C-alpha positions in Angstrom: -34.8 23.5 -25.2 -31.1 23.4 -25.9 -28.5 22.8 -23.4 -26.1 25.6 -22.5 -22.6 25.4 -23.6 -19.9 26.8 -21.3 -17.7 29.2 -23.1 -14.4 31.1 -22.1 -14.3 35.1 -22.2 -13.0 34.7 -25.7 -15.9 32.8 -26.8 -14.3 29.5 -27.2 -16.0 26.4 -25.8 -14.4 24.9 -22.6 -13.1 21.4 -23.2 -14.0 19.1 -20.3 -12.7 15.7 -19.9 -15.1 12.9 -19.3 -15.5 12.0 -15.5 -13.9 8.6 -15.7 -11.4 9.5 -18.4 -8.6 8.6 -16.1 -9.9 5.0 -16.0 -10.0 4.8 -19.8 -6.4 6.0 -20.0 -5.5 3.4 -17.4 -6.9 0.6 -19.2 -5.3 1.7 -22.4 -1.9 1.2 -20.8 -1.0 -2.4 -21.2 1.1 -2.7 -18.0 -1.4 -0.6 -16.2 -4.3 -2.8 -17.2 -2.3 -5.9 -16.5 -1.4 -4.6 -12.8 -5.0 -3.7 -12.2 -6.0 -7.3 -13.2 -3.5 -8.6 -10.9 -4.6 -6.4 -7.9 -8.3 -7.3 -8.5 -7.4 -11.0 -8.5 -5.4 -10.7 -5.1 -8.2 -8.7 -3.6 -11.0 -10.9 -4.7 -9.1 -14.1 -3.7 -8.4 -12.7 -0.2 -12.0 -11.4 0.1 -13.3 -14.8 -1.0 -10.9 -16.9 0.9 -13.8 -18.6 2.8 -15.4 -19.8 -0.3 -12.6 -20.6 -2.5 -10.6 -22.5 0.2 -11.1 -26.3 -0.5 -10.0 -27.1 3.2 -9.9 -25.4 6.5 -6.6 -23.8 6.7 -6.0 -25.0 10.3 -7.1 -28.6 9.6 -4.5 -31.0 10.2 -3.9 -34.3 8.2 -0.7 -35.9 9.4 -1.1 -38.8 6.9 -1.0 -36.4 4.1 1.9 -34.3 5.3 4.3 -32.8 2.8 2.1 -34.2 -0.1 3.1 -32.9 -3.6 0.8 -30.7 -5.6 -2.3 -32.7 -7.0 -5.9 -32.5 -7.9 -6.8 -32.9 -4.2 -4.3 -30.4 -2.9 -3.4 -27.9 -5.6 -0.3 -26.6 -4.0 0.4 -29.6 -1.8 0.6 -29.7 2.0 2.8 -28.5 4.7 4.7 -30.5 7.4 1.5 -30.7 9.4 -0.6 -31.9 6.5 -2.5 -28.5 6.1 -3.7 -27.5 2.6 -1.2 -24.8 1.3 -3.6 -23.4 -1.2 -6.2 -22.6 1.6 -3.4 -21.1 3.7 -2.1 -19.0 0.9 -5.8 -17.6 0.3 -6.1 -16.7 4.0 -2.6 -15.5 4.3 -3.6 -13.0 1.6 -6.2 -11.5 3.8 -3.4 -10.9 6.7 -1.2 -9.2 4.1 -3.7 -7.0 2.7 -5.0 -6.0 6.1 -1.6 -5.2 7.3 -0.8 -3.3 4.2 -4.0 -1.2 3.9 -4.2 -0.2 7.4 -0.5 0.6 7.8 -0.3 2.4 4.4 -3.7 4.4 5.1 -2.5 5.4 8.6 1.0 6.4 7.3 -0.7 8.5 4.5 -3.2 10.3 6.8 -0.7 11.1 9.5 2.1 11.9 7.1 -0.4 14.3 5.2 -1.3 16.2 8.3 2.3 16.6 9.6 3.5 17.4 6.3 1.0 20.2 5.8 1.7 21.4 9.3 5.4 21.6 8.7 5.2 23.3 5.4 2.4 25.9 6.1 3.2 26.3 9.9 5.8 28.4 11.7 9.3 28.0 11.0 9.8 26.6 14.6 7.4 23.9 14.0 8.8 23.0 10.7 12.3 22.5 12.3 11.0 20.5 15.2 9.0 18.1 12.9 12.0 17.7 10.4 14.3 16.9 13.5 11.6 14.2 14.4 11.3 12.9 10.9 15.1 12.6 10.6 15.4 10.9 14.0 12.8 8.1 13.1 14.3 7.6 9.5 17.8 7.1 11.2 16.6 3.8 12.6 16.6 0.8 10.0 13.2 -0.6 9.7 14.1 -4.1 10.7 16.2 -3.2 13.9 13.4 -0.8 15.1 10.9 -3.7 14.5 13.0 -6.1 16.3 13.4 -3.7 19.2 9.6 -3.1 19.3 8.6 -6.7 19.1 10.9 -7.6 21.8 9.4 -5.3 24.2 5.6 -5.6 23.1 5.6 -9.1 21.6 4.9 -10.2 18.0 1.2 -9.4 16.7 -0.5 -8.0 13.9 -1.1 -4.5 15.8 2.8 -4.4 16.6 3.7 -4.8 12.8 1.2 -2.2 11.8 2.6 0.3 14.4 6.1 -0.4 13.4 5.2 0.3 9.7 3.2 3.3 10.4 6.0 4.9 12.5 8.7 4.3 9.9 6.6 5.1 6.9 5.2 8.5 8.2 8.4 10.5 7.5 8.4 9.7 3.8 4.8 10.8 3.3 5.3 13.9 5.5 8.6 15.0 3.6 6.9 14.8 0.2 3.8 16.8 1.6 5.9 19.4 3.2 7.9 20.0 0.0 4.6 20.4 -2.0 3.2 22.5 0.6 6.0 24.9 0.6 5.8 25.2 -3.3 2.1 26.0 -3.0 1.7 28.2 -0.1 2.9 31.2 -1.9 1.0 30.8 -5.2 -1.5 33.3 -6.4 -4.6 31.4 -5.6 -3.5 30.7 -1.9 -2.5 34.4 -1.5 -5.9 35.4 -2.8 -7.7 33.2 -0.5 -5.8 34.4 2.5 -6.3 38.0 1.5 -10.1 37.3 1.5 -9.7 36.4 5.2 -9.7 32.5 4.8 -8.3 30.8 8.0 -5.3 28.3 8.1 -7.6 25.4 8.3 -9.8 26.5 5.4 -6.7 27.1 3.3 -5.1 23.6 4.2 -8.4 21.6 3.8 -10.1 23.4 0.8 -7.1 24.4 -1.2 -3.7 22.5 -0.2 -5.3 19.0 0.3 -6.8 18.6 -3.2 -3.4 19.3 -4.7 -1.7 17.0 -2.4 -3.7 13.9 -2.3 -3.3 12.5 -5.8 0.5 12.2 -5.7 0.4 10.6 -2.3 -2.1 8.1 -3.3 0.0 7.0 -6.1 3.0 6.6 -3.7 0.8 4.7 -1.4 -0.2 2.2 -4.0 3.4 1.5 -4.7 4.3 1.2 -0.9 1.6 -1.6 -0.4 3.8 -4.3 -1.9 6.8 -3.0 0.3 4.6 -3.3 3.6 3.6 -6.8 2.5 7.0 -7.8 2.1 8.0 -6.4 5.5 5.1 -8.4 7.2 6.1 -11.6 5.2 9.8 -11.0 6.3 8.9 -10.6 10.0 6.6 -13.6 9.9 9.3 -15.6 8.2 11.6 -14.8 11.3 8.8 -15.8 13.7 8.1 -12.3 14.7 4.8 -11.8 12.9 1.3 -13.3 13.2 1.2 -16.2 15.6 0.4 -19.8 14.6 -1.9 -21.1 13.4 -2.8 -17.9 11.7 -1.5 -18.2 8.1 1.1 -15.7 6.6 2.9 -15.7 3.3 6.1 -15.4 5.4 5.3 -18.3 7.7 4.6 -20.6 4.6 8.0 -19.7 3.3 9.5 -20.4 6.8 7.8 -23.8 6.7 8.9 -24.6 3.3 12.5 -23.4 4.0 12.9 -26.2 6.5 12.2 -28.8 3.8 13.4 -27.0 0.8 15.5 -29.9 -0.7 12.7 -32.5 -0.6 9.6 -30.3 -0.9 10.4 -27.1 -2.9 6.8 -26.5 -3.7 6.1 -25.0 -0.3 8.6 -22.2 -1.0 7.2 -21.8 -4.6 3.7 -21.5 -3.3 4.7 -18.9 -0.6 6.8 -16.9 -3.0 4.5 -16.6 -6.0 1.7 -14.5 -4.3 4.5 -12.0 -3.2 5.7 -11.9 -6.7 2.3 -11.4 -8.2 1.4 -8.6 -5.5 4.6 -6.8 -6.1 4.3 -6.8 -9.9 0.4 -5.8 -9.6 0.7 -2.9 -7.4 3.8 -1.6 -8.9 2.6 -1.7 -12.5 -0.8 -0.1 -11.2 1.1 2.7 -9.4 3.3 3.5 -12.3 0.3 3.6 -14.6 -1.6 5.9 -12.3 1.5 8.2 -12.0 1.5 8.4 -15.8 -2.3 9.2 -15.8 -2.4 11.9 -13.0 0.9 13.6 -13.6 0.3 16.6 -15.7 3.9 16.5 -17.0 3.5 12.9 -18.1 0.2 13.9 -19.9 1.9 16.9 -21.7 4.7 14.7 -23.0 2.2 12.2 -24.7 
């Protein structure tokens, strides 16, 4: 019994790409492969922080305070004798948690509001665009300082600030793409067959919008991590003794002349995270963007 081969009306066989061809294309890109490796290392280090940490990140050892890097303490110790390597690993959990929750929430809300603005009535579009412009008028740091002053510093506050300030960016991109798709032939044909607004948005608009937004989200993750580190550096992020890359940088800044390894240890994961997600996001854009594929 032979397998059936799908053909077009002219009798030519339909060329279908393998299911995971995008992964193979991603791995063939040197920068994309390098970015994927860095991201996997960051995620695995944060997920396995309890196993990989040689010490309790809260354990104090005053006798070993400000110790230089050694076999006993790979990245030295801070001013309270806490192992810097263990704090870096657990700080990665905080950074990824804030980034994933914030970016995920921003993407979902921006996607919904953007589709409503682009596909809904004109008055709703104008109202939402006015709201987006009003939010974007506030600098992120000033808005964060205002919210934290009223509510108090916490992870939830940082996540709230990032979501509120990031939603307009995703919503604007979604709105522009929705406006370009709403009058296309396949959408008009679906509406002529009696499809409702919700069906059109979920079944036809959403699949065409999600890919570019996911690429944008992957490139926004290091930005959010930097915001969280910056607020923690200013003392407006997580509360001690919870470790954060920003608070580790702040601890090292006070002793930078005598103990520069603290600042180096706090800055290296930020650099690695930024490079990893940026390279991965650019490679994903090249793989999933049809125009980029056509140029190759």
